[in-house]
Every structure is written in C-alpha cells, then in structure tokens.
C-alpha positions in Angstrom: 70.8 106.8 103.1 74.1 105.2 103.5 74.2 101.4 102.5 75.1 99.7 105.9 77.5 97.1 106.2 79.9 96.1 109.0 84.2 94.9 109.0 82.5 91.0 110.2 80.8 91.0 106.8 83.4 92.8 104.9 85.7 90.2 106.2 83.3 87.4 105.4 83.0 88.2 102.0 86.8 89.2 101.8 85.6 92.2 99.8 88.1 94.6 100.9 92.0 94.6 100.5 93.7 96.4 98.5 97.2 94.2 98.8 95.0 91.1 99.2 95.0 89.0 95.9 91.9 86.8 96.6 89.9 90.3 97.9 86.9 91.1 95.3 88.7 94.4 95.4 91.8 93.4 94.4 89.8 91.9 91.0 88.6 95.0 89.5 92.0 96.6 90.3 94.5 97.7 87.5 93.7 101.5 86.7 96.5 103.0 85.4 96.2 106.7 87.5 96.4 106.7 91.3 93.6 108.6 91.3 91.6 106.0 89.7 92.9 103.3 91.9 91.4 105.6 94.9 88.4 106.3 93.1 87.9 102.6 93.2 88.5 102.1 96.4 85.7 104.7 97.4 83.4 103.3 95.0 83.8 99.8 97.2 83.7 101.5 100.6 79.9 103.8 99.5 77.7 101.1 97.2 74.2 102.8 96.4 70.5 102.3 97.7 69.0 104.1 95.1 68.1 102.5 92.0 68.9 105.6 89.7 72.4 105.5 91.2 73.1 101.5 90.7 71.4 101.7 87.4 73.1 105.0 85.9 77.0 103.1 86.8 76.0 100.2 85.3 75.2 101.2 82.0 78.2 103.5 82.1 80.4 100.7 82.8 78.4 98.7 80.2 78.8 101.1 77.8 82.2 101.3 78.3 82.9 97.5 77.8 81.0 98.2 74.5 82.9 100.0 73.0 86.6 98.8 73.9 88.8 101.8 74.2 91.8 102.7 76.1 92.9 106.0 77.8 95.5 107.6 75.6 98.3 107.8 77.4 100.4 105.1 80.0 100.9 105.6 83.7 104.5 107.9 83.6 102.8 110.3 80.8 99.9 110.7 83.1 102.0 111.3 86.3 104.0 114.6 84.2 100.7 115.9 83.8 98.9 115.3 87.0 101.7 116.8 88.6 101.9 119.5 86.6 98.4 120.5 86.8 98.3 119.7 90.9 100.8 122.8 91.5 99.3 125.9 91.5 100.5 129.1 90.3 99.3 132.8 91.5 95.6 133.5 90.1 97.3 136.7 89.6 98.3 137.2 85.9 101.0 139.7 86.6 101.8 137.7 89.9 102.1 134.6 88.1 104.2 136.2 85.1 106.8 137.1 87.4 107.4 134.1 89.3 108.4 132.4 85.7 110.7 135.5 84.6 112.4 135.0 87.9 112.7 131.4 86.9 113.9 132.6 83.4 116.1 135.0 85.1 117.6 131.9 87.1 118.1 130.0 84.6 120.3 132.5 82.1 122.4 133.6 85.6 122.8 130.5 87.2 121.6 127.7 85.0 118.9 126.9 87.5 116.6 123.7 86.1 113.6 124.8 87.8 112.3 126.6 84.8 113.2 123.9 82.5 111.0 121.5 84.3 108.5 123.5 84.0 108.7 124.4 80.0 109.3 120.3 79.4 106.5 119.4 81.9 104.0 122.0 80.3 105.4 120.8 76.9 104.2 117.2 77.7 100.7 118.4 79.8 100.0 119.7 76.3 100.9 116.7 74.6 98.5 114.9 76.8 95.7 117.4 76.9 95.2 117.0 72.7 95.0 113.7 72.8 92.8 113.6 75.9 90.1 116.1 73.8 90.4 113.8 71.1 89.4 111.0 72.9 86.6 112.6 75.0 85.4 113.3 71.5 85.6 109.8 70.2 83.4 108.7 73.1 80.8 111.6 72.5 80.4 110.6 69.4 79.6 107.1 70.3 77.6 108.1 74.0 74.2 109.5 72.1 71.7 107.4 74.6 73.4 106.9 77.8 73.5 109.1 80.9 77.4 109.4 80.6 77.2 111.8 77.6 76.2 114.9 80.0 79.9 114.3 81.9 81.6 113.9 78.2 80.0 117.2 77.4 80.5 118.7 80.3 84.6 118.0 80.1 84.6 118.8 76.9 83.2 122.2 77.6 86.2 123.0 79.8 88.4 122.3 77.1 86.5 124.3 74.7 86.4 127.2 76.3 87.5 130.0 74.7 89.9 131.4 76.8 91.6 127.8 76.3 92.1 129.0 72.8 96.1 129.6 72.7 96.7 126.0 74.3 96.0 124.6 71.3 97.2 126.8 69.0 100.0 125.5 70.4 99.5 122.1 70.2 102.2 122.1 67.2 105.1 123.5 68.9 107.9 121.8 69.4 109.7 123.7 72.3 107.8 126.8 74.2 108.8 130.1 73.8 109.2 132.4 76.6 106.1 134.4 76.3 104.0 131.3 75.2 105.0 129.0 78.2 104.2 132.4 80.4 100.7 132.5 78.9 99.7 128.8 79.4 101.3 128.1 82.4 98.9 131.2 83.9 95.8 129.5 81.7 96.2 126.4 82.9 97.6 126.6 86.7 96.4 129.6 87.6 93.1 130.8 85.6 92.1 127.0 84.6 93.4 125.6 87.8 90.0 124.3 89.7 88.6 123.3 86.2 91.6 121.3 85.6 91.3 119.1 88.9 87.6 118.7 87.8 89.1 117.4 84.6 91.8 114.9 86.5 88.5 113.6 88.5 86.7 113.0 85.4 89.8 111.1 83.6 89.9 109.0 87.2 86.3 108.0 86.4 86.8 106.9 82.9 90.1 105.4 84.1 87.9 103.1 86.5 85.2 102.7 84.0 87.6 101.0 81.7 89.4 98.8 84.0 86.2 97.5 85.5 84.4 97.3 82.3 87.7 95.3 81.3 87.0 92.7 84.0 83.4 92.3 82.8 84.1 91.5 79.3 87.1 89.3 79.9 84.8 87.0 82.8 81.9 87.6 80.8 80.5 88.9 83.7 76.4 90.6 84.0 74.8 93.5 84.7 72.6 93.5 87.3 69.1 95.7 87.5 68.0 97.6 90.6 64.3 97.9 91.4 62.5 99.6 93.8 62.9 98.2 97.5 59.6 97.5 97.5 59.6 95.0 95.1 61.6 92.8 97.6 63.3 89.9 95.9 67.0 88.9 94.5 67.0 87.1 90.9 70.0 85.8 90.2 70.7 83.2 87.1 73.8 81.8 86.9 75.6 82.8 90.3 79.6 82.2 91.1 82.1 83.2 92.8 85.2 85.0 91.4 87.8 83.5 93.1 86.9 80.0 91.9 88.2 79.0 88.7 85.6 77.1 86.3 83.0 77.3 89.3 79.8 75.6 88.8 77.1 78.2 88.4 73.2 78.0 90.3 70.3 80.1 90.4 68.6 81.8 92.9 65.5 83.5 93.9 64.2 84.6 96.9 60.8 86.5 96.5 58.3 88.6 98.8 56.2 85.8 100.3 59.2 83.1 100.2 61.7 85.3 101.8 64.1 82.7 103.6 66.6 80.5 101.8 67.1 77.4 104.0 70.4 75.6 102.6 72.1 72.4 103.6 74.9 70.0 102.8 77.6 68.0 104.6 80.5 69.3 104.9 82.9 70.8 102.0 79.4 70.1 99.7 79.8 74.1 98.9 77.5 75.9 101.5 79.6 78.4 102.0 81.1 79.2 99.1 77.6 79.4 97.6 76.2 81.9 100.2 79.3 83.9 99.7 78.8 83.9 96.4 75.2 85.6 96.7 76.4 88.2 99.3 79.4 88.8 96.9 77.3 89.4 93.9 74.2 91.4 95.7 77.4 93.8 97.3 78.9 94.5 94.0 75.2 94.5 92.3 74.4 97.9 94.5 77.8 99.7 93.4 76.4 99.4 89.8 79.2 96.7 88.9 78.9 93.7 87.0 78.3 90.4 89.2 79.6 86.6 88.6 76.8 85.4 86.7 74.2 85.2 83.4 72.2 87.6 85.0 70.7 89.2 87.7 67.9 91.2 88.6 66.9 92.9 92.7 65.3 95.3 94.8 67.2 97.5 96.7 68.3 96.7 99.7 69.8 98.9 103.1 72.7 96.6 103.7 74.3 93.4 104.4 74.8 91.7 107.3 76.6 87.9 107.4 77.3 85.4 110.0 80.1 83.4 108.8 83.2 83.1 110.3 82.8 84.8 113.6 85.6 84.5 116.3 85.8 84.5 119.9 87.5 87.2 122.1 89.6 86.3 124.1 90.0 89.5 125.5 86.6 89.9 126.3 86.5 85.8 127.7 83.5 86.0 125.0 83.6 81.6 124.1 82.8 80.7 120.1 79.3 80.4 121.0 78.8 83.9 123.4 80.2 85.7 120.5 78.1 84.2 117.9 74.8 85.0 120.0 76.0 88.5 120.2 76.5 88.8 116.4 73.0 87.3 116.1 71.6 89.5 118.6 73.4 92.7 116.6 71.7 91.7 113.5 67.8 91.1 115.0 68.1 95.0 116.4 69.3 96.2 113.1 66.5 94.3 111.1 63.9 95.2 114.0 64.4 98.8 112.8 63.1 97.9 109.6 65.9 97.9 107.2 65.5 96.0 104.2 68.8 93.6 104.6 70.3 91.0 103.0 71.2 89.0 105.9 73.5 85.2 105.5 73.8 82.8 108.7 75.9 80.1 108.0 75.6 77.4 110.5 74.0 79.0 113.3 75.2 78.1 117.1 78.0 76.1 115.9 79.6 76.9 119.1 77.6 74.4 121.4 75.7 71.4 121.4 73.2 69.7 118.9 70.1 70.3 120.9 70.6 73.4 121.8 71.9 74.5 118.6 68.9 72.8 116.9 66.5 74.5 118.8 68.2 78.2 118.6 68.1 77.4 115.0 64.2 76.9 114.5 62.9 79.9 117.1 65.9 82.0 115.5 65.0 81.4 111.9 61.4 81.4 112.6 61.4 85.1 114.3 63.6 86.7 111.5 60.8 84.9 108.7 58.1 87.6 109.8 60.4 90.6 109.1 60.8 92.6 106.1 64.6 91.3 104.5 66.1 88.6 102.3 67.5 85.5 104.5 69.8 83.0 103.6 70.6 80.3 106.1 72.6 77.0 106.1 72.9 74.2 108.3 74.4 70.3 109.2 70.7 70.0 111.5 68.7 68.5 109.1 65.7 68.1 112.0 65.6 72.1 112.1 65.1 71.7 108.5 62.5 69.6 108.9 60.8 71.2 111.7 60.9 74.7 109.6 59.1 73.3 107.2 55.9 71.9 108.7 54.9 75.1 110.7 56.8 78.4 107.9 55.4 78.7 105.1 57.9 81.8 104.2 60.9 79.5 103.8 61.9 77.4 101.2 64.2 74.5 101.1 67.5 73.4 98.5 70.7 71.5 99.4 74.0 70.7 97.6 74.3 67.2 97.3 77.0 64.5 97.8 77.7 61.5 95.3 79.6 58.8 97.2 81.8 56.9 94.7 83.0 54.1 96.7 83.8 55.2 99.8 84.4 58.7 98.3 82.4 61.7 98.9 81.9 63.9 95.4 80.3 66.8 95.6 78.3 68.4 92.3 78.0 71.9 93.8 74.6 72.2 92.3 71.7 73.1 94.3 69.1 70.2 94.4 65.2 70.7 96.1 64.4 69.6 99.4 66.6 69.3 102.6 69.5 66.5 102.7 70.2 63.7 104.6 73.9 63.5 103.9 76.5 63.1 106.6 79.7 61.8 105.3 81.9 63.5 108.3 82.8 60.0 109.9 84.1 58.5 106.5 86.0 61.7 105.9 87.4 61.0 109.3 88.2 57.7 108.0 89.5 58.2 104.8 92.2 60.2 106.1 93.3 57.2 108.8 92.9 59.5 112.0 92.1 56.5 114.2 95.2 54.2 113.0 96.8 57.3 113.3 96.3 57.8 116.9 96.9 54.3 117.2 99.9 53.3 115.5 101.3 56.2 117.9 100.6 54.1 121.4 
C-alpha cells in the first residue's frame, strides 16, 4: 500500500521542490551524481508504509553517518564513467570487435577521434572501478551487523566475477593496447552491461546515503524508530522545523487514547510552525530519513493530510470558506475509509464568522476523534476548546504562550498544558499605528 498524501499537503509542508531553497527536499540535496539526485527525489515521492523498510533504511543512513566516508571520485570523473558504461556495445564478441576494429582503422586512415575517445574513457572507467572496489571492500569490513552488508557483498560479487579478472589485470596499464581495448570494452559494455547498470544504481544509492547522513551529522538530527501500526502513537522529543535557525524544540506525544492534540495560542505564537514541524518529521520518518529532533518513535501511518493554507478557487467559484469545507470533506472521506492518518488542521473555517467557525470546529473535531487516526488541531477560538474539554476525553490541550512586555508581545514558542485566552490581535494593530495612518490620510 502506497503512502497517502496529496498536493495540498505537500505544498502545506513544503516537502518537494528541487529548485526551492527552503523546501525540505532542498535540505537533503547535494549528491555528486545526477542518478543520486533522481533517486533522492524518488525517495521523497514514495515514503514507506512498512516497519521493516523504514527501519532498514534508517539503520543504513545511520551507519554511513558513523563511518564518515566519501565517494572515491568527483562529479566529472563519475560522468565519464557513467557515460561510458551507459553506451551499450554489441553482446556478440565478434560484432563488438568489428566495431572497435572499424574505429581503429578510421583512426589510422582518417585520424578519427572516436577511437581515441573510447580508449581514454575506458582507461578512466577502469581507474574509477579500481577505486570503487576498494571503497566497497572498506565498507564491507565495517558493515558486519547491519542490513546493508548484503547489498555491499552483492555489488562486490559483480566486480569479483572471474570473467572480470582482465579488468583488474590492466589496472596499472597507462595506455591500453588495441587487443586490451577490444577485450575490456566487450567485458564492460557487452558481457557485463546489465551488471554495470546494476552497479551504477548501487552507487546512486550510496551517494544518497552519504549525502543524507552528512546532513544528519551536521545538524545533529535523530533517527526515528518505526513500530507496528497497531501501536497508534507518535512520540517525538525535541522536534523543531529544519528551516528555522536556532528553533525552539518541543516534545510531542499523541497516543491511542488521547489521539487529538488541541493547540491554542495567539497570532504569531508559533502554532502553524509547530504543526508543520510535526508533519515534516512524520513524513521524513516514513522515508527512513533523519528528523529535526532529539528522538522519535512512531507507529506507521497510512498517510498525512493537512489543511493549513487552503486557497479559494476563483475558476470554480469557490469562496475561501467553501474551499475549506470541501477540504475537510475530502479528509473525512479518507478517514472514514479506515486509513490510519496523521491529520493536521490549522485554524478550521477561517473563512466564516466566529460563531459558525466555533460550532463547526466543535462538531467536526468531536466526530474525527471517534475515528482511528492521529489529529492535530489549532484554533484561536478558545471557547471551542473549552466546550470540547468538557465532553470529549480523546483530546488533550496545549498552548503556545504570549508574554506582554509593556505593549509589545513576545513569544516563548514553548508548549504548555491547557488552553490560553491570549488575545493580542488589537495590540499588534495598535503597535503598527494603522488607525493613525488612516486618520492622517483624511
């Protein structure tokens, strides 16, 4: 079963975006191979839904963080290696030989450059293969007790094949002779073409593991542990948003019995950022990637849905409120299908009046709480929280406080228990002297 997520959620959490500096993808980019970059993007598009897959990838990335290695070549060297191997030669040895002979004759008769380029690229390819084999052998020696060792041995098995022996016999040769070129080109681009493609894919994966592990080491990220779906909880110590420098960290626990986290706080207190932080952590954890936090254990979820920045739709004639209603309806349908989801609602029904918004929030959240799943809900409407606290025991309540210093609000961004009645909207408006500006324009 694929991990369930939609474009609205990806946009709300700013997950994807190869060319967006502040996207979550961009924080983990930096591979030295294009194939590694493509694989990283694929991983971001396909989080796991099985405990074994999540914990296996997590352990592999953690292993690479510990051993602190780099690929034994740079981007240019690998491009030559990759381009050479990606150009198939005839599988029949005689046909392959005729192609090289033709190139040699053209080189002699007409000074054709193609033959020279093949020879130079082959020599560079062998040099990279030699370094790559040593690199894999080094990893094999350090990977005794992790799942990745089987993959390393498989890749080494390709290079240790007895038919590959002529390649290693030429590793010290400065310039390949014609007969050597014929034999080695046939081995690499003919006989072992499929295996070389397999080897390239293995290098791409290593490139991703090294890149992601470097990000984890630099930022002191944690590796989440996945447990069975039936456990139904998310436990994160010290979670914060990776895009915020010197961010304030918070502990989050949402369990089976208290599955609705009801969050209150004034404008600018940090509610949206905290909710996005949890959403991003849960998404990365399902990829088996490190998270911005100190520690995390979680039960596997089927997907994530958010309703944070829902726009109106002019082309369809949808108001902001109606767009919100349709968004909640879609999420309700997904929850009703018995999927175990993380659902994040930021300020439900912002597009209508306070009375309707309060009544709708109470009824909708009360209904959601009776379904399986994990819910985070924020609101400015403290009355809705008080009403739910009296009648629903599936909710727990926390708030982000505001400290008023004179007439200036300040924010701790640190969660506290309860429901806040902080209301600083008018204070902020007065501090910006908007009324004076309007009056002065008369």
